[in-house]
C-alpha positions as CSV (number, residue, x, y, z in Angstrom):
1,M,-35.0,-50.9,-5.8
2,L,-31.4,-50.2,-5.0
3,S,-29.6,-52.4,-2.5
4,P,-28.1,-50.8,0.7
5,T,-24.6,-51.1,-0.8
6,S,-25.6,-49.3,-4.0
7,T,-27.4,-46.6,-1.9
8,Y,-24.2,-46.0,0.1
9,K,-22.1,-45.8,-3.1
10,C,-24.5,-43.2,-4.6
11,L,-24.5,-41.1,-1.4
12,L,-20.7,-41.3,-1.3
13,F,-20.5,-40.3,-5.0
14,F,-22.8,-37.2,-4.5
15,L,-20.9,-36.3,-1.3
16,L,-17.6,-36.3,-3.2
17,L,-19.1,-34.4,-6.1
18,A,-20.4,-31.7,-3.8
19,L,-17.0,-31.6,-2.0
20,V,-15.1,-31.1,-5.2
21,S,-17.5,-28.5,-6.6
22,S,-17.3,-26.5,-3.4
23,C,-13.6,-26.3,-3.6
24,K,-13.6,-24.2,-6.8
25,V,-11.4,-21.2,-5.8
26,A,-12.0,-17.7,-7.3
27,A,-9.3,-16.1,-9.3
28,P,-7.4,-13.3,-7.7
29,P,-8.3,-9.8,-8.9
30,E,-6.0,-8.0,-11.3
31,L,-4.9,-4.5,-10.2
32,P,-3.9,-1.7,-12.7
33,T,-0.3,-0.6,-13.0
34,L,0.9,2.2,-10.8
35,S,1.7,5.4,-12.6
36,E,5.5,6.1,-12.7
37,M,6.6,9.1,-10.6
38,P,8.6,11.9,-12.3
39,A,12.3,11.9,-11.6
40,S,12.3,15.4,-9.9
41,F,9.9,18.2,-8.8
42,D,11.6,20.9,-10.9
43,E,14.9,21.4,-12.7
44,R,16.8,20.9,-9.5
45,S,17.6,17.3,-8.5
46,D,19.3,17.7,-5.1
47,S,18.7,14.6,-2.9
48,T,18.6,16.7,0.3
49,S,15.0,17.2,1.5
50,L,13.6,19.8,3.8
51,G,11.3,17.1,5.2
52,N,14.2,15.2,6.7
53,I,14.9,18.0,9.2
54,S,13.5,17.6,12.7
55,W,10.8,20.1,13.5
56,R,12.8,21.2,16.6
57,E,15.6,22.3,14.2
58,F,13.3,23.6,11.5
59,F,11.4,26.0,13.8
60,N,14.0,28.2,15.6
61,D,11.6,30.2,17.7
62,P,11.7,28.8,21.3
63,H,8.1,30.0,22.0
64,L,6.8,28.1,19.0
65,V,8.8,25.0,19.9
66,Q,7.2,25.1,23.4
67,L,3.8,25.4,21.9
68,I,4.3,22.4,19.6
69,D,5.6,20.3,22.6
70,Q,2.4,21.1,24.5
71,A,0.2,20.3,21.5
72,L,1.9,16.9,21.0
73,E,1.3,16.1,24.6
74,N,-2.2,17.4,25.1
75,N,-4.0,17.6,21.8
76,Q,-7.3,15.6,22.0
77,D,-7.2,14.4,18.3
78,L,-3.7,13.0,18.8
79,L,-4.8,11.3,22.1
80,M,-7.7,9.7,20.2
81,A,-5.3,8.5,17.5
82,V,-3.2,6.7,20.2
83,Q,-6.4,4.9,21.2
84,R,-7.1,3.9,17.6
85,I,-3.6,2.3,17.6
86,E,-4.5,0.3,20.7
87,V,-7.7,-0.9,18.9
88,A,-5.6,-2.0,15.9
89,R,-3.1,-3.7,18.2
90,A,-6.0,-5.6,20.0
91,N,-7.3,-6.7,16.6
92,Y,-3.9,-8.0,15.7
93,V,-3.6,-9.9,18.9
94,A,-7.0,-11.4,18.4
95,A,-6.1,-12.5,14.8
96,S,-2.9,-14.0,16.1
97,G,-4.8,-16.0,18.7
98,R,-7.0,-17.6,16.1
99,M,-3.9,-19.5,14.8
100,L,-3.3,-21.1,18.3
101,P,-5.2,-24.1,19.7
102,S,-8.0,-23.3,22.2
103,L,-8.3,-25.1,25.5
104,D,-11.6,-25.4,27.4
105,A,-12.6,-27.2,30.6
106,R,-15.8,-29.2,29.8
107,F,-18.4,-31.1,31.7
108,R,-21.0,-33.0,29.6
109,A,-23.8,-35.1,30.9
110,R,-26.3,-37.0,28.8
111,S,-29.3,-39.0,29.9
112,G,-32.1,-40.5,27.8
113,N,-34.3,-43.5,26.9
114,I,-33.5,-46.0,24.2
115,Y,-36.0,-48.5,23.1
116,N,-34.6,-51.9,22.8
117,N,-36.0,-52.5,19.3
118,Q,-33.4,-49.9,18.2
119,L,-30.7,-52.2,19.6
120,N,-29.3,-55.4,18.3
121,G,-31.1,-58.2,20.1
122,T,-33.5,-58.1,23.0
123,I,-33.2,-57.8,26.7
124,Y,-34.7,-60.7,28.6
125,G,-36.7,-61.5,25.4
126,D,-38.8,-58.4,25.7
127,R,-38.6,-56.0,22.7
128,N,-40.7,-53.4,24.5
129,T,-38.3,-52.8,27.4
130,V,-37.0,-49.2,27.7
131,T,-33.4,-48.8,28.7
132,Q,-32.1,-45.7,30.6
133,T,-28.7,-44.6,29.3
134,Q,-26.3,-42.1,30.9
135,N,-23.0,-40.5,29.7
136,H,-20.8,-38.2,31.7
137,F,-17.5,-36.5,30.8
138,L,-15.3,-34.1,32.8
139,G,-12.0,-32.9,31.4
140,L,-10.1,-30.7,29.0
141,Q,-10.8,-30.3,25.3
142,S,-8.7,-28.4,22.7
143,T,-9.7,-27.2,19.2
144,W,-7.2,-26.4,16.6
145,E,-7.8,-25.4,13.0
146,V,-4.9,-26.5,10.8
147,D,-4.3,-23.5,8.5
148,L,-3.6,-25.6,5.4
149,W,-4.4,-22.8,2.9
150,G,-3.2,-19.7,4.8
151,R,-6.7,-18.3,5.6
152,L,-5.8,-17.5,9.3
153,K,-2.3,-16.5,8.4
154,N,-3.5,-13.9,5.9
155,Q,-6.1,-12.6,8.5
156,K,-3.2,-12.2,11.0
157,K,-1.1,-10.4,8.3
158,A,-4.0,-8.0,7.4
159,A,-4.5,-7.2,11.1
160,Y,-0.8,-6.5,11.5
161,L,-0.6,-4.3,8.4
162,R,-3.6,-2.3,9.7
163,F,-1.9,-1.9,13.0
164,M,1.1,-0.5,11.2
165,A,-1.2,1.7,9.2
166,S,-2.8,3.1,12.3
167,E,0.7,4.2,13.5
168,Q,1.2,6.0,10.2
169,G,-2.1,7.6,10.8
170,Q,-0.8,9.0,14.1
171,H,2.3,10.3,12.3
172,L,0.1,11.9,9.7
173,L,-1.9,13.6,12.4
174,T,1.3,14.7,14.1
175,T,2.6,16.4,10.9
176,S,-0.7,18.2,10.4
177,L,-0.7,19.2,14.1
178,V,2.8,20.6,14.0
179,A,2.0,22.5,10.8
180,E,-1.3,23.9,12.1
181,V,0.3,25.1,15.4
182,A,3.1,26.8,13.4
183,R,0.5,28.4,11.0
184,L,-1.6,29.8,13.8
185,Y,1.6,31.1,15.6
186,Y,2.8,33.0,12.6
187,D,-0.7,34.1,11.9
188,L,-0.7,35.6,15.4
189,L,2.7,37.3,14.7
190,A,1.3,38.7,11.5
191,L,-1.8,40.0,13.2
192,D,0.3,41.6,15.9
193,N,2.3,43.4,13.2
194,E,-0.8,44.5,11.4
195,L,-2.2,45.9,14.7
196,E,1.0,47.8,15.3
197,T,0.9,49.2,11.8
198,I,-2.7,50.3,12.3
199,E,-1.9,51.9,15.7
200,R,1.1,53.7,14.2
201,N,-1.1,55.1,11.4
202,I,-3.8,56.1,13.9
203,E,-1.2,58.2,15.6
204,L,-0.2,59.8,12.3
205,Q,-3.8,60.4,11.4
206,E,-4.6,62.0,14.8
207,N,-1.7,64.4,14.2
208,A,-3.0,65.2,10.7
209,L,-6.5,65.8,12.2
210,E,-5.1,68.3,14.7
211,I,-3.2,70.1,12.0
212,I,-6.2,70.4,9.7
213,R,-8.3,71.7,12.6
214,I,-5.7,74.4,13.3
215,Q,-5.6,75.3,9.6
216,K,-9.4,75.6,9.7
217,I,-9.1,78.1,12.5
218,G,-6.6,80.0,10.5
219,G,-8.9,79.9,7.5
220,R,-6.6,77.7,5.4
221,A,-8.9,74.6,5.5
222,T,-12.7,74.0,5.5
223,E,-15.0,71.9,7.8
224,L,-15.3,69.4,4.9
225,A,-11.5,68.7,5.2
226,V,-11.8,68.3,8.9
227,Q,-14.7,65.8,8.5
228,Q,-12.7,63.8,5.8
229,F,-9.7,63.5,8.1
230,H,-11.9,62.6,11.0
231,A,-13.8,59.9,9.1
232,Q,-10.4,58.4,7.9
233,L,-9.3,58.3,11.6
234,L,-12.5,56.6,12.7
235,R,-12.2,54.0,9.9
236,T,-8.7,53.2,10.9
237,Q,-9.6,52.9,14.6
238,S,-12.4,50.5,13.8
239,R,-9.9,48.3,11.8
240,G,-7.8,48.2,15.0
241,F,-10.6,46.6,16.9
242,E,-11.3,44.1,14.1
243,K,-7.6,43.1,14.3
244,R,-7.9,42.7,18.1
245,Q,-10.8,40.3,17.6
246,Q,-8.9,38.3,15.0
247,I,-6.1,38.0,17.5
248,V,-8.4,36.7,20.2
249,E,-9.9,34.1,17.7
250,A,-6.4,32.9,16.6
251,E,-5.3,32.6,20.2
252,N,-8.3,30.6,21.1
253,Q,-7.9,28.3,18.1
254,L,-4.3,27.7,19.1
255,N,-5.3,27.0,22.7
256,L,-7.7,24.5,21.5
257,L,-5.0,22.6,19.6
258,L,-2.9,22.7,22.8
259,G,-5.8,21.1,24.7
260,R,-6.3,23.9,27.2
261,F,-8.7,26.7,28.0
262,P,-8.3,30.2,26.5
263,Q,-5.3,32.1,27.8
264,P,-2.8,34.5,26.4
265,I,-0.2,33.1,24.0
266,A,3.5,34.0,24.6
267,R,5.1,35.2,21.3
268,G,8.6,35.8,20.2
269,E,10.0,38.6,17.9
270,S,8.1,40.2,15.1
271,I,7.3,38.3,12.0
272,M,9.2,40.9,10.0
273,T,12.5,39.8,11.8
274,Q,11.8,36.1,12.0
275,H,14.2,33.8,10.2
276,L,13.3,32.3,6.8
277,P,15.5,29.5,5.2
278,E,17.5,31.0,2.3
279,V,17.7,27.8,0.4
280,V,14.9,25.2,0.2
281,E,15.5,21.7,-1.2
282,A,12.7,19.3,-1.9
283,G,14.8,16.2,-2.6
284,V,13.6,13.6,-5.1
285,P,10.0,12.5,-5.5
286,S,10.8,8.9,-4.5
287,D,11.5,10.1,-1.0
288,L,7.8,10.9,-0.6
289,L,7.1,7.1,-0.7
290,L,9.2,6.7,2.4
291,R,8.7,9.9,4.2
292,R,5.0,11.0,3.9
293,P,2.8,9.2,6.5
294,D,-0.3,9.4,4.3
295,I,1.4,7.6,1.4
296,R,2.9,4.9,3.7
297,Q,-0.5,4.5,5.4
298,A,-2.2,4.0,2.0
299,E,0.4,1.5,1.0
300,L,-0.1,-0.6,4.2
301,Q,-3.8,-0.4,3.7
302,L,-3.3,-1.7,0.2
303,L,-1.2,-4.6,1.4
304,A,-3.8,-5.4,4.1
305,A,-6.6,-5.4,1.5
306,K,-4.5,-7.8,-0.6
307,A,-4.1,-10.2,2.4
308,D,-7.9,-10.0,2.9
309,V,-8.4,-11.2,-0.7
310,A,-6.0,-14.1,-0.1
311,S,-7.9,-15.0,3.1
312,A,-11.3,-14.8,1.3
313,R,-9.9,-17.1,-1.5
314,A,-8.9,-19.7,1.1
315,A,-12.4,-19.8,2.5
316,F,-13.5,-21.7,-0.7
317,L,-11.3,-24.6,0.4
318,P,-12.1,-27.2,3.1
319,A,-11.1,-26.6,6.7
320,F,-9.3,-29.3,8.8
321,T,-9.9,-29.2,12.5
322,I,-8.2,-31.4,15.2
323,T,-9.9,-31.7,18.6
324,P,-7.9,-33.6,21.3
325,Y,-9.4,-34.3,24.7
326,A,-8.5,-35.9,28.0
327,G,-10.5,-36.4,31.2
328,F,-12.9,-38.7,33.0
329,H,-15.7,-40.6,31.4
330,T,-18.3,-42.9,32.9
331,R,-21.9,-44.0,32.5
332,H,-22.6,-43.5,36.2
333,L,-21.9,-40.2,37.8
334,P,-20.8,-41.5,41.2
335,S,-18.0,-43.5,39.6
336,L,-16.7,-40.6,37.5
337,F,-13.4,-40.4,39.3
338,N,-12.7,-44.1,39.6
339,T,-9.3,-44.4,38.0
340,P,-7.9,-45.8,35.9
341,Q,-11.2,-47.2,34.6
342,S,-12.7,-43.7,33.9
343,L,-9.6,-42.1,32.4
344,V,-10.0,-41.3,28.7
345,F,-8.0,-39.4,26.1
346,G,-8.0,-39.1,22.3
347,F,-8.6,-36.7,19.5
348,L,-11.1,-36.1,16.8
349,G,-10.3,-34.9,13.3
350,G,-12.8,-33.2,11.0
351,L,-12.8,-31.9,7.5
352,T,-15.4,-29.2,6.7
353,A,-16.1,-28.1,3.2
354,P,-18.5,-25.3,2.3
355,I,-21.4,-26.5,0.1
356,F,-24.4,-24.4,0.8
357,Q,-22.4,-21.3,1.8
358,Q,-21.0,-20.7,-1.6
359,R,-23.0,-17.6,-2.2
360,Q,-21.9,-16.1,1.1
361,I,-18.3,-17.0,0.5
362,R,-18.4,-15.5,-3.0
363,T,-20.0,-12.4,-1.7
364,D,-17.3,-12.0,0.9
365,F,-14.6,-12.5,-1.8
366,D,-16.2,-10.0,-4.1
367,R,-16.3,-7.5,-1.3
368,S,-12.7,-8.0,-0.5
369,A,-11.7,-7.7,-4.1
370,A,-13.6,-4.4,-4.5
371,L,-12.0,-3.1,-1.3
372,N,-8.6,-4.1,-2.7
373,Q,-9.3,-2.1,-5.9
374,E,-10.4,0.9,-3.7
375,A,-7.2,0.7,-1.7
376,F,-5.1,0.6,-4.8
377,H,-6.8,3.8,-6.1
378,A,-6.4,5.5,-2.7
379,Y,-2.7,4.6,-2.8
380,Q,-2.3,6.1,-6.3
381,K,-4.2,9.2,-5.3
382,S,-2.0,9.7,-2.2
383,I,1.1,9.6,-4.4
384,L,-0.4,12.1,-7.0
385,S,-1.7,14.4,-4.2
386,G,1.7,14.4,-2.5
387,Y,3.6,15.2,-5.6
388,Q,1.1,18.0,-6.6
389,E,1.3,19.5,-3.1
390,V,5.1,19.7,-3.2
391,V,5.2,21.3,-6.7
392,T,2.5,23.8,-5.7
393,N,4.2,24.8,-2.5
394,L,7.6,25.2,-4.3
395,Q,6.0,27.6,-6.7
396,K,4.1,29.3,-4.0
397,L,7.3,29.9,-2.0
398,E,9.1,31.4,-5.0
399,N,6.2,33.6,-6.1
400,Y,5.6,35.0,-2.6
401,R,9.3,35.8,-2.3
402,Q,9.0,38.0,-5.3
403,A,5.6,39.4,-4.1
404,Y,7.1,40.3,-0.7
405,T,10.0,42.1,-2.4
406,L,7.6,44.2,-4.5
407,R,5.3,44.9,-1.5
408,E,8.3,46.1,0.5
409,Q,9.3,48.5,-2.3
410,E,5.7,49.7,-2.6
411,A,5.5,50.5,1.2
412,E,8.7,52.5,1.0
413,V,7.5,54.5,-2.0
414,L,4.1,55.3,-0.4
415,T,5.7,56.2,3.0
416,S,7.8,58.7,1.1
417,A,4.7,59.9,-0.7
418,V,2.9,60.6,2.6
419,S,5.8,62.9,3.7
420,T,5.8,64.6,0.3
421,S,2.0,65.1,0.3
422,N,2.2,66.7,3.8
423,D,5.0,69.1,2.7
424,L,3.1,70.0,-0.5
425,F,-0.2,70.5,1.5
426,M,1.5,72.8,4.0
427,A,3.0,74.8,1.0
428,G,-0.4,75.0,-0.7
429,Y,0.5,72.8,-3.7
430,A,-1.6,69.8,-2.8
431,S,-5.2,69.3,-1.6
432,Y,-6.2,67.6,1.6
433,L,-7.7,64.8,-0.5
434,E,-4.2,64.0,-1.8
435,V,-3.0,63.8,1.8
436,I,-5.8,61.5,2.8
437,T,-5.3,59.3,-0.2
438,A,-1.5,59.0,0.5
439,Q,-2.2,58.1,4.1
440,G,-4.8,55.5,3.2
441,S,-2.5,54.0,0.5
442,V,0.5,53.6,2.8
443,L,-1.7,51.9,5.4
444,E,-2.9,49.4,2.8
445,A,0.7,48.9,1.5
446,E,2.1,48.2,4.9
447,L,-0.8,45.7,5.6
448,G,-0.2,44.1,2.3
449,K,3.6,43.8,3.1
450,A,2.8,42.1,6.4
451,N,0.4,39.7,4.7
452,A,3.0,38.8,2.0
453,R,5.5,38.2,4.8
454,K,3.0,35.9,6.5
455,E,2.3,34.0,3.3
456,L,6.0,33.4,2.9
457,F,6.0,31.6,6.3
458,M,2.9,29.7,5.4
459,A,4.4,28.5,2.1
460,V,7.5,27.2,3.9
461,I,5.4,25.4,6.5
462,D,3.2,23.9,3.8
463,L,6.2,22.8,1.9
464,Y,7.7,21.2,5.0
465,R,4.5,19.3,5.7
466,S,4.0,18.2,2.1
467,L,7.6,16.8,2.1
468,G,6.7,14.6,5.2
469,G,8.3,16.8,7.8
470,G,7.0,17.2,11.3
471,W,7.1,13.7,12.8
472,E,10.0,11.8,14.3
């Protein structure tokens, strides 16, 4: 049989062994290497970027500027983003508070029976006597975890980085909102232009129908020709109502972004006379890392995930806690405030090492490491997506410039063809089908020209957004 001293030594040995084994810290995860960004977007390498221009200067239509102002003030998604920032701020304040000592007012009372055979000696020689004991404490007690390994510090750091990331999320929503308001506004201008084109062609087709009816009376045209001209007019009139419905839908979508009920949208001059930038510079790709909110948000999320891993690693190590106290202590409640006999103060120190929680701590660490890897890939994806969007929109802008030029020439040629077909038809050298075909072709050409003009504006807006423009 082991002696009491040997038993204590064995218990102390196993306790120290468990303490040492519990302090085995997991190795930090290794992240892949980031792909290197190209030096430029195309053969140009101008450092000036369209994204650095304020949206108030970039959009020169006062009606559009007013609409964007209203959207930034009243948009519901943006208002929700502001509240998400407040949530992140509260989380940061809470994480900061964990590093400070807590202070509590406490009153403890303990009362119980202790058999004298549990005490040293006897009371009045009777080992069966039961003693009533009381203990009362009233005062202040503080608890402070000494952050030896940086666990709380890294939790605070992660909360702060996520607070900063939430602000970048608001900037990202702002850029998207500015771009979407501009897209819908120019879409409205394009629809207005298309409706004007259709109404102009309706007037021309009504004149052509009257002429063919007169020619039928004079025996120079048949009822079939009248029916064909009439059918063409009806088809064009129906397209006019379709455009009106599209205008209503676009206005309502824009009103929704502005956070208001449906109402008419004030517009500026025609999209055909709106200003387009002659020279567009994209800057250098490295500017995207500083300018685009989604890339900056992903970077901050990555840093926050890294801080989470550091905090999870520190959880493997013992925690040291100091608990100072001061107040009144007595065995009899009526004499609690008898000073200085009842005054007490002091502190307790404790070292806590995880032993049976190793699986839970390991699980938390593995989760943090996996989220860190996920955040890394999200950051890499945001860089790749940003670069791809800029290159795509640069090419889109250039291609639609060429397309618009050709569409413009096509509309001019077909407009001339309508006049020619009318003259030939009146002289008897062309059939009514050729006149109808010419009128239908010029309508499609003018609508295609308006659509190409709209796509030009959409390409510029998309390029501006992809370069990180639209937030200040």
